[in-house]
Residue, then its C-alpha position, 0 to 999 in steps of 0.5 A: m341268214n345268208q343263203t350260201a351259209e346254209y349249204m356250208g355244212v353240206l360242203v364241209a361234209f362232202l369235202i371230208a368224205c372226199g378227203l377220207a376216200a382219197a386218204m384210204l386209196f392212197l394208204n392202200a396203195v402205199l401200205g397195202p400188200k405188194k406180193k403177186s397173186n398165185p395163178t391157182k388162187l385166181e382160178p374159179f372154184e366150184c366143189g373141185v370142178r371147173p365151172f363150165d357155164v353160168p348156172m342160169g345160162r347167158l342173158s341176151v344183150q337185148f334183155y339189158l337194153f329192155a331193162m334199162l329202157f323200162i327203168l328210164f321210162d318208169v322214172e319219167i312216169v313218176w314225174l307225173f304224180p307230183w305234177a298232178v298234185l300241184l296242178k292247181h298251184l302251177g296253173w297254165f305254166g305247169l300245164v304247158e311245161m308238162f305237155s312239153f315234157m310229155a311230148i319229149f317223152g313221147l318222141a323218145f318212146i317212138y324213137a326207141w320203138k322204131k329202133g327196135a329196142m322194144t322187140w324181143q328176138g329171144 
C-alpha cells in the first residue's frame, strides 16, 4: 500500500473540520444578530454591587513566567523516560543524542536562571 494513501483519511478529516469551522464563522457573520449591545449589559454585575477588585487579588507577572518555565522544563524532562526505556535499542547514537539534548536543556536552564526568571520578588 502506498504510504501517502495511509494518510488520506487524516487529510480528508482535517479538510472537513476546516471547512465546517469556516462555514460556521461565515454563517455567523452573515446570519447572526447585528444589533448594538446595550452599555448596561456590558457592565459587570455582582449582586447589584460593582466589583472593586479581583476576588483573589492580582497575580504578579512573575508568577506566570515561573509557571510557563515550569511547564516547559517539565515537558522536556518527560523526554527522558522513553529514552531510558529504549537506550539499549538506540545504542551510542541514542546516548550522544540525549547528551546533546541535555546540554541544550542545561544551557536554557542556566540562561533562565541568569536572567532572573526563577527568582521570586513577591
